[in-house]
PAFILUM-600585 format. One line per field, with one value per residue (C-alpha): x, y, z; residue in three letters. Coordinates in Angstrom, 2 decimals. Last residue first. Layout:
BEGIN
u: X; ...
v: Y; ...
w: Z; ...
code: Ala; ...
! end
This chain:
BEGIN
u: 70.16; 68.52; 66.20; 64.77; 64.24; 62.38; 60.08; 59.35; 58.45; 56.22; 54.42; 53.92; 52.59; 50.21; 49.00; 48.31; 46.44; 44.19; 43.09; 45.88; 44.66; 47.67; 51.46; 54.31; 51.96; 54.27; 54.28; 58.10; 58.41; 56.68; 53.01; 51.88; 48.23; 45.09; 42.02; 42.41; 38.78; 36.99; 39.05; 42.60; 43.49; 47.18; 50.42; 52.96; 56.71; 59.17; 61.55; 60.98; 57.25; 55.01; 51.92; 48.77; 47.17; 44.79; 43.64; 43.04; 46.75; 46.55; 44.02; 40.50; 38.42; 34.65; 32.39; 28.64; 25.88; 27.98; 25.48; 25.15; 24.06; 23.38; 24.22; 23.35; 20.01; 18.98; 19.10; 19.01; 19.53; 21.25; 22.30; 25.81; 27.34; 31.04; 33.86; 37.53; 40.98; 39.80; 42.16; 39.18; 37.57; 33.94; 30.92; 27.30; 25.14; 21.65; 18.51; 16.45; 16.74; 17.05; 19.81; 20.52; 20.92; 23.57; 25.68; 28.34; 28.37; 29.02; 32.62; 31.75; 28.91; 31.67; 30.36; 32.54; 35.60; 35.23; 35.58; 38.77; 39.25; 42.93; 41.62; 40.06; 36.23; 33.93; 30.23; 27.24; 23.65; 20.70; 17.31; 14.41; 10.73; 9.57; 12.40; 11.98; 8.46; 6.14; 4.92; 3.45; 0.32; -0.62; -0.89; 1.59; -0.29; -0.50; 1.00; -0.36; 2.28; 1.36; 0.00
v: 50.89; 48.22; 47.27; 50.78; 50.87; 47.48; 48.90; 52.00; 49.95; 47.81; 50.92; 52.19; 48.81; 48.83; 52.27; 51.51; 48.34; 50.46; 50.96; 49.11; 46.90; 44.59; 44.68; 42.29; 39.33; 36.17; 33.75; 33.21; 35.64; 38.41; 39.27; 42.85; 43.27; 44.96; 44.74; 42.89; 43.03; 43.37; 40.60; 39.75; 41.67; 40.82; 42.54; 39.78; 39.87; 37.48; 40.24; 39.64; 40.13; 37.48; 37.05; 38.10; 40.11; 37.38; 34.74; 31.54; 30.68; 30.33; 27.59; 28.32; 25.99; 25.82; 24.32; 23.73; 22.33; 22.35; 21.40; 23.61; 22.22; 24.99; 25.24; 28.34; 26.97; 24.06; 24.60; 22.08; 21.92; 25.30; 25.15; 26.25; 27.72; 27.83; 30.09; 29.34; 30.99; 34.49; 35.62; 36.50; 33.23; 33.56; 31.89; 32.22; 31.18; 29.74; 29.70; 26.54; 26.02; 29.49; 31.90; 34.84; 32.85; 30.72; 33.81; 33.48; 29.70; 29.52; 28.05; 25.97; 24.13; 22.51; 22.28; 24.96; 23.47; 20.37; 22.58; 24.12; 27.58; 28.66; 31.45; 33.34; 33.62; 36.13; 35.37; 36.32; 35.54; 34.35; 34.33; 31.94; 31.75; 35.42; 36.49; 33.26; 34.02; 31.43; 28.02; 25.68; 27.93; 27.21; 23.46; 21.06; 18.30; 14.80; 12.12; 8.61; 5.97; 3.34; -0.02
w: 9.66; 7.48; 10.23; 10.59; 6.89; 6.93; 9.68; 7.73; 4.63; 6.78; 8.21; 4.65; 3.44; 6.44; 5.87; 2.12; 3.08; 5.26; 8.82; 10.58; 13.50; 13.55; 13.72; 13.61; 13.56; 13.61; 10.71; 10.42; 7.53; 9.59; 9.08; 8.85; 9.66; 8.06; 10.10; 13.37; 14.46; 11.12; 9.38; 8.84; 5.66; 4.92; 4.33; 4.21; 4.94; 3.21; 2.08; -1.60; -0.84; 0.44; -1.58; 0.03; -2.85; -3.94; -1.51; -3.48; -3.44; 0.24; -0.09; 1.11; 3.28; 2.48; 4.99; 4.43; 6.79; 9.92; 12.74; 15.84; 19.08; 21.71; 25.33; 27.55; 28.54; 26.26; 22.47; 19.70; 15.87; 15.12; 11.56; 10.61; 7.46; 7.09; 5.65; 5.59; 5.51; 5.26; 8.07; 10.20; 9.57; 8.38; 9.92; 8.62; 11.55; 10.97; 13.16; 13.17; 16.92; 18.55; 18.99; 21.35; 24.61; 22.93; 22.25; 25.18; 25.12; 21.23; 21.42; 24.34; 22.35; 20.06; 16.54; 15.22; 16.93; 14.66; 11.61; 13.15; 14.68; 13.83; 11.61; 14.55; 14.33; 12.73; 13.18; 11.00; 12.11; 10.04; 11.61; 11.05; 9.92; 9.56; 7.12; 5.17; 4.32; 5.67; 4.74; 7.46; 7.85; 4.27; 5.08; 3.47; 1.75; 3.46; 1.42; 2.22; 1.75; -0.98; 0.05
code: Unk; Unk; Unk; Unk; Unk; Unk; Unk; Unk; Unk; Unk; Unk; Unk; Unk; Unk; Unk; Unk; Unk; Unk; Unk; Unk; Unk; Unk; Unk; Unk; Unk; Unk; Unk; Unk; Unk; Unk; Unk; Unk; Unk; Unk; Unk; Unk; Unk; Unk; Unk; Unk; Unk; Unk; Unk; Unk; Unk; Unk; Unk; Unk; Unk; Unk; Unk; Unk; Unk; Unk; Unk; Unk; Unk; Unk; Unk; Unk; Unk; Unk; Unk; Unk; Unk; Unk; Unk; Unk; Unk; Unk; Unk; Unk; Unk; Unk; Unk; Unk; Unk; Unk; Unk; Unk; Unk; Unk; Unk; Unk; Unk; Unk; Unk; Unk; Unk; Unk; Unk; Unk; Unk; Unk; Unk; Unk; Unk; Unk; Unk; Unk; Unk; Unk; Unk; Unk; Unk; Unk; Unk; Unk; Unk; Unk; Unk; Unk; Unk; Unk; Unk; Unk; Unk; Unk; Unk; Unk; Unk; Unk; Unk; Unk; Unk; Unk; Unk; Unk; Unk; Unk; Unk; Unk; Unk; Unk; Unk; Unk; Unk; Unk; Unk; Unk; Unk; Unk; Unk; Unk; Unk; Unk; Unk
! end
């Protein structure tokens, strides 16, 4: 016997803006895909989300983006499910090639802004407002080293 299909009632279909909320989160680049599902990562914002809400996650260093669906909430604990995860290779990120000196001027997201990265991967300076300012600060740094 065939399964009976019950039509969806008009009240079960709503405009997206009335059904769920979409949040944006910026996380450090060293956060892993597994970390995104750890309730501890979200403990400070758990009270703001509901089951069915979604979170668009972007790494501050632009190394990945993810899309999460909140499946469950109890108190200050939520259970996010990764429904999409895109990791970007270094070569995907234009304008981040190390110069001849090995330093990199790189956009690191809204909190760190433009940064100067040393050849060994350490942040020399962060929070610079523009790429031009970061490049000028790097040039000044290299001049000081040459003295």
